[in-house]
N, C-alpha and C positions, 0 to 999 in steps of 0.2 A: 816446516815449521811447525814447530809445536802450537797444539790448537789452545786459545788463550782468549778467554771472558772477559768482558766488567764484570768488575766487584759486585758485591751481591747490594750494594745500596742503590745502583747508579740502575738497578733492575727494578729493585723497589719501585725507581722512579718514574720509572717506565708504564709500571702497574698502576700508579697513582696512586704510592705510599713513600713520597721524596722525603720522608723524612730522617728516617733511621742514618746518623751520621752525616748529615747534609747541614748545610752554613749557610746561613739564612741571609739573604740581601731583603733591603727594604722592599717591601710590595711594588714601589715603582720598578723595579729593577728585573725586567727582563718576562717574558713570559709566553705565550702564546697560551703472535710474537713469530713473527719470525725468527728461527733458528739462530740465535748473533755470528756472524761472519768473524772473520781477522780483518784487522787493519792492513793496508792493501801491502806489498812488496814492491819498492822498484830498486833494482840491485843495479842498475848501470848508475851507478854514482858520479861517471867521468863524465857521462852526459848533462845530470841536473848539473852540473857546477860550471858546463859550457853555456848552456842554456840562462841560469842563474846568471852567469856574467856579462852574456848578451845580453839577457835585460837590463840589468844595473844599468849600460853605458847607454842605452835606447831610452832611459824612464826618468820624471821629474829630479826620481833620488839622487842624478848624478845635478843635476840643476841646485842644489840645495846650500847656502850660503857654508862655506868652513865652517862657522863657529856653529852649527849644528849637533845637535845629542841626539845618536841612537840609544835608545830603550832598549835594551831586550831580558828577558830571562829563559833563553835557555845558554848553552853552554859558550856558545858566541864561534864554537870551532868551526872550521868549511862543512858546507857540507859532505864532501866527500870521507869525510870523518866521522862525520856520521852515522848513529845507527836510526835511518830513514825508515822513516814510512808514511806512507798515506792514508786519511782515516774519512770516513766520509760515514755520516748519521743514519743517514736510510739505509744503506750498505747495510750498518750492526744494526740498527734497533727493529728495521725494518715503516712504516709510517709510523711509529711514536716517532722516531728520527726526524720527524720535520719539526716537533718541537724545542730540538736539542740543540744548543749553543757553546762552540769552545770558548771560554776564554781566559786570557791573560789577563792579571793584576801587576799595574805600574808604579810605582813611586815617581813622582815630579819631584824635579828639584824646586826649589823657589823661585820665586818670579819668571816660571817656566809658561812656555806656550806653545802647546801641541800643533803640530801644523801636517803631519801623514802617518800613514800607518802603513807595513811595510806586511805583505804577507804571501809564503811560500804556498805553493796548491798546481794543481793540475785537473784540465779537464778530462785528460783522458786521450785514447788515440783508438779505434776500431783498426789493426791491421789487417785483418782478412778483409774488411768492404771499404779500406782508408778513408774512412769519416771521423770526424768528432761527433763527441757525440750533441744531443738536440740542447739549445738553449731551454734555460732553466733559472729560475730564480735564489741570487743567496741576499745575504742582509747583514749589513756591520752596524752593531750599537758600537757607542763609547759614554759612557754614563760616570760619574764621580763618586766619592763614597759614601756618597748617599742614596745612592741610587738616583739620581735626576739625570736622565736626560739631555746630554750635550750635544750628541749628533747620530744620524742618519742616514746608511746607504740602501736603497732597493737596485740591484742591475743583475744584467745577463750575467752567469760569468764567463762565457768562452770571447767576450770581450777584452776581458784576463786573460785568462787561464787556460787562453787556446793554444796548442803545440803538441807535431806531429811526432817530437823527441822525448816531451819527458816534461818534469816537473818546473814549473818558473818559478820567482816572484815579480811579484808588481810592488808598486808604490802608489800607496792612494793618498794624490794632496787634497788637502781638508782645510776648509776657515779655520785663521787662528783661535785656539782656543784655551784661554788660562785657565791650568789645571794647578791645583796642592794639593797634598800628598797621593793621598792612593788614589787613582781609577780604572778603569775597567775595559778592556776591547774583545767586544764578544761578536765571534762571526756563527751564523747560521747557513752550514754550508744546504743545508735543505736539499740533501741527495745530488744536489748538482755539479760537483766535482769533491776530490780530494783535497784536505789540508796539513799541509806536511808536518808530520812532528820527529822530536825528537826520544825514540824510546830508552835512553838513560842519561844521566846527568842530570835529572828533575831539581828543578828548582824548586818545587813548592808552590806555584805562582801560576800554572796550568788546571785548570777546572771544568766540569761540565756544567752547565745551567738547564733547568727547567722550573715551569712553572713560578719559575721568582728565587729559586733554591738552586745551591750551590755543593758539587763534594767535589773534592779533587781528580784531576786525568789521571787515571789507571790501569789495567788491565790481569787480570791473575791468571797465572797457568794453571790448569787442572790437577797439571800431575802432580806438581811442588806445592803449590795452595799459595805460590810467592806474589805478592801484588808488584806489579812495576810504575811507576808514577813517573808520566812522560813531559815532556817541553812543549806548545804549540809552538809553532813556528810562526809570530805575530811578534811584529814591532811598531815599535813608538818611534818617531821622528818629532824635536820639536828646539826652538830656542830660547 
């Protein structure tokens, strides 16, 4: 696989120069070099699909009402049909990645309440030692279009994303939140796990955030100088 690096603007962010090409959110919206790595590949797509389907069956998402609406900003294809990879901010940026979040922007229907967030990811598994990685913290934040914090969850990744078979999907129930217009779901993996991403069919609604500023989530091929934007596999459920 050709070596890819994050677009130059994001590297500027990591060196506290996150002003070039940055999309600013209100100050309230989120904040807190090692050689860049490439996103993690996971080629066993049939395993992904089977594991995801098994998780769905056991997830609270299967108990949601038929009137529930899922908002997604990826292609909506089966995961086995996607160019699927995993992204870990600390693997990519080193310790600077602890302050980088993966953001998806959604637009809520009128008189709609957000009731859950679905995330595709994986803690990882060491085939040699037959062990999963140690527990680490991740963070989920939901903010409205003004940057106001609506919901926050800190927890250990292995409670939800530990698997010996590959990436899984987890549905997080949240208290019903009335939202209007645009809202943002941010996942800070903090090096705890890989977040699923779709490497093509970019919708333009996935971003990186650091120091309260966002830029489109994309990677540049060093050989061709072409930038490929991605979709984070984060979805929202409500009614």
